[in-house]
C-alpha positions as CSV (number, residue, x, y, z in Angstrom):
1,M,132.4,55.0,-138.9
2,R,135.4,57.0,-137.1
3,I,138.3,56.0,-137.5
4,S,139.2,56.0,-133.6
5,S,136.0,53.8,-133.0
6,M,137.5,51.3,-136.0
7,L,140.7,51.5,-134.5
8,N,139.7,50.9,-131.3
9,H,137.0,48.2,-132.4
10,L,140.3,46.3,-134.2
11,R,142.3,46.8,-130.6
12,G,139.4,44.7,-128.9
13,I,139.7,41.7,-131.6
14,P,140.9,38.6,-129.5
15,A,144.5,37.6,-130.8
16,H,143.4,34.0,-131.4
17,H,141.0,36.0,-133.7
18,A,143.4,38.0,-135.8
19,Q,145.6,35.3,-136.1
20,R,142.9,33.3,-138.2
21,A,141.9,36.1,-140.1
22,P,141.8,35.6,-143.5
23,R,144.7,37.8,-145.7
24,G,142.1,39.5,-147.8
25,L,140.3,40.6,-145.0
26,C,143.3,42.5,-143.7
27,V,143.9,44.2,-146.9
28,A,140.2,45.2,-147.3
29,L,141.0,47.0,-144.1
30,L,143.7,48.8,-144.6
31,A,142.2,50.1,-147.9
32,L,138.8,50.7,-145.9
33,L,141.0,53.2,-143.1
34,T,142.7,55.0,-146.0
35,I,139.6,55.7,-147.9
36,L,138.4,56.9,-144.6
37,A,140.6,58.8,-143.6
38,A,141.6,60.7,-146.8
39,G,138.0,61.7,-147.1
40,G,138.4,62.8,-143.1
41,C,140.7,65.7,-144.3
42,A,138.4,67.1,-146.6
43,P,135.9,68.5,-144.3
44,T,138.6,69.9,-142.2
45,S,140.5,71.3,-144.5
46,S,136.9,72.6,-146.4
47,A,135.8,74.2,-142.4
48,S,139.4,75.9,-142.8
49,R,139.2,77.8,-145.6
50,H,135.7,79.3,-144.8
51,T,136.3,80.6,-141.2
52,S,139.6,82.8,-143.2
53,R,137.0,83.9,-145.6
54,A,134.8,85.0,-142.7
55,T,137.3,86.5,-141.3
56,A,138.7,88.9,-143.6
57,T,135.0,90.2,-144.6
58,P,135.5,93.8,-144.3
59,S,132.5,94.9,-141.3
60,A,129.7,97.4,-142.2
61,P,130.7,101.3,-141.5
62,D,130.1,103.0,-138.8
63,A,126.9,105.0,-139.4
64,T,127.6,107.4,-136.0
65,P,127.4,111.1,-137.9
66,T,130.7,113.2,-138.2
67,T,130.8,116.8,-136.3
68,Q,130.9,117.9,-139.1
69,Q,127.8,115.9,-140.6
70,L,126.0,117.3,-137.5
71,F,127.0,121.0,-138.1
72,A,126.3,120.8,-141.7
73,L,123.1,118.8,-140.9
74,H,121.7,121.7,-138.3
75,A,122.6,124.3,-140.9
76,Q,120.4,122.3,-143.7
77,Q,117.5,122.4,-141.4
78,A,117.8,126.0,-141.0
79,F,118.3,126.7,-144.8
80,G,115.6,124.7,-145.7
81,S,114.7,124.2,-149.0
82,A,116.1,127.5,-150.6
83,V,119.1,125.4,-150.6
84,A,120.3,122.5,-152.2
85,R,123.2,121.5,-150.7
86,T,125.2,122.5,-147.3
87,T,129.0,121.8,-146.7
88,A,130.4,122.1,-142.7
89,T,134.4,122.7,-141.9
90,Y,135.5,122.4,-139.0
91,D,138.5,123.3,-137.2
92,P,138.6,121.6,-133.8
93,Q,142.5,122.8,-132.9
94,R,140.8,126.6,-133.5
95,H,137.8,125.7,-132.8
96,T,136.1,127.9,-136.1
97,L,133.0,126.5,-138.3
98,A,132.7,127.2,-142.0
99,I,128.9,126.9,-143.1
100,T,128.6,126.7,-147.3
101,G,125.2,126.5,-148.6
102,A,124.5,126.6,-152.5
103,L,121.5,128.5,-153.3
104,S,119.2,126.3,-155.4
105,S,117.6,128.4,-157.9
106,S,119.7,128.4,-161.4
107,D,119.1,132.1,-162.2
108,V,121.6,134.8,-162.1
109,P,120.3,137.9,-160.3
110,L,120.3,140.9,-163.3
111,T,118.2,143.8,-163.0
112,I,118.2,146.0,-159.4
113,A,115.2,144.5,-158.3
114,Q,116.6,140.9,-158.5
115,V,120.1,142.0,-157.1
116,N,118.3,143.1,-153.9
117,A,115.9,140.7,-153.7
118,A,119.7,138.3,-153.5
119,H,121.1,140.2,-150.8
120,E,118.0,140.3,-148.8
121,L,117.8,135.8,-149.1
122,T,121.8,136.4,-148.5
123,M,121.2,137.8,-145.8
124,A,118.5,135.7,-144.6
125,L,119.4,132.4,-144.4
126,C,123.0,133.5,-142.8
127,F,120.9,134.6,-140.0
128,Q,119.2,131.3,-140.1
129,A,122.1,129.1,-139.8
130,Q,123.9,131.8,-137.3
131,H,120.7,131.7,-135.1
132,A,120.4,127.8,-135.2
133,L,124.7,127.0,-134.7
134,W,125.3,128.8,-131.8
135,T,122.1,127.2,-129.9
136,P,123.6,124.9,-127.2
137,D,121.2,122.3,-128.3
138,A,122.7,121.8,-131.8
139,T,126.3,122.0,-130.6
140,P,126.5,120.1,-127.4
141,N,130.1,119.5,-125.7
142,I,131.7,121.2,-129.0
143,T,133.3,124.2,-128.5
144,L,133.1,127.3,-131.0
145,D,134.8,130.6,-131.0
146,E,133.5,131.3,-134.6
147,I,131.1,130.8,-137.5
148,T,131.4,132.2,-141.0
149,V,128.2,131.1,-142.8
150,T,129.1,131.7,-146.6
151,I,126.1,131.8,-149.4
152,Q,126.6,130.7,-152.6
153,G,125.0,131.0,-156.4
154,P,124.9,131.2,-159.8
155,I,126.6,134.2,-161.3
156,F,127.8,135.0,-164.9
157,D,131.5,134.9,-166.3
158,D,132.7,136.9,-169.2
159,Y,131.4,134.5,-171.7
160,G,127.9,134.5,-170.0
161,N,128.5,131.2,-169.1
162,T,127.1,130.8,-165.3
163,Y,129.2,129.4,-162.3
164,T,128.7,129.2,-159.1
165,D,130.6,132.2,-156.2
166,S,129.6,133.6,-152.7
167,Y,126.7,135.9,-153.1
168,G,127.7,136.7,-149.2
169,A,128.8,135.6,-146.1
170,A,128.7,136.2,-142.2
171,I,131.2,135.9,-139.6
172,L,130.0,135.9,-136.0
173,N,132.5,134.8,-133.2
174,A,131.1,133.8,-129.6
175,S,131.6,136.8,-127.9
176,T,129.9,138.8,-129.9
177,A,127.0,136.2,-130.7
178,A,126.5,136.2,-126.4
179,H,125.4,139.6,-126.6
180,F,123.0,137.9,-129.0
181,A,119.0,138.5,-128.8
182,W,118.3,136.2,-131.2
183,N,114.6,136.4,-131.0
184,S,114.7,140.1,-130.9
185,L,116.6,140.5,-134.4
186,T,115.8,140.7,-137.7
187,P,118.4,139.6,-141.0
188,D,119.0,142.9,-141.5
189,T,119.8,144.3,-137.6
190,A,121.2,141.7,-137.0
191,W,123.8,142.0,-140.3
192,A,124.8,145.7,-138.7
193,T,125.7,143.6,-135.5
194,Y,127.5,140.6,-136.8
195,N,131.8,140.7,-136.7
196,R,132.4,140.8,-140.1
197,V,130.3,140.7,-143.5
198,W,130.4,140.8,-147.1
199,L,128.0,141.2,-150.3
200,R,128.4,140.5,-154.3
201,P,127.5,143.8,-155.7
202,A,126.5,142.7,-158.9
203,Y,126.3,139.0,-160.4
204,E,127.2,139.6,-163.9
205,P,131.2,140.7,-165.4
206,N,132.4,144.0,-166.1
207,W,133.0,142.9,-169.6
208,I,131.2,140.8,-171.4
209,Y,132.6,138.6,-174.7
210,G,129.1,137.4,-175.3
211,K,125.4,138.0,-174.7
212,L,123.5,138.0,-171.3
213,P,119.6,136.7,-171.1
214,T,117.5,138.9,-171.2
215,P,116.4,139.9,-167.7
216,T,112.5,138.3,-166.8
217,A,111.7,141.4,-164.6
């Protein structure tokens, strides 16, 4: 029985009945009221503590991708399996985008044929990414004035150890891209039309203190 109900019930007892109530009964009722009052506070305190913990629980992170993540996703799709990892850096003040793709292969080009193949792959990947990123559907409501695509891969240091560095890069600004007929271009013809380009001439150091692996082809 609730405390308020018990008090109302007690207030309804006729005065002459209350006067004849035994002293022991009064003591028992007071003890019962004390116990119920102490017990009634516990649920309120527990509920208060439970509400406090629920409020402190952090909300789930927003799953909406950022602008840079969207650019990286578009570039990775354009690169395909030749690139293992893609990063994007977008500058909203200058409206510039830098894409970096790290090659999946761990082989360092050494022979003339391998170096030529690395050059062709670099130009092809730059072309695929530039084409995809300058497509209006890929960048809705985002202003782009310049896109730089850089391809990285393994090279040798002076001690014959491999590390990752740039193989080449292609820079294309908006005014030049506006005149590109992408469907009629190839990686080679586009390379001659970009605003700035660069290709690594060799993938081994000028001086080696160790021994490079023997080329297989």
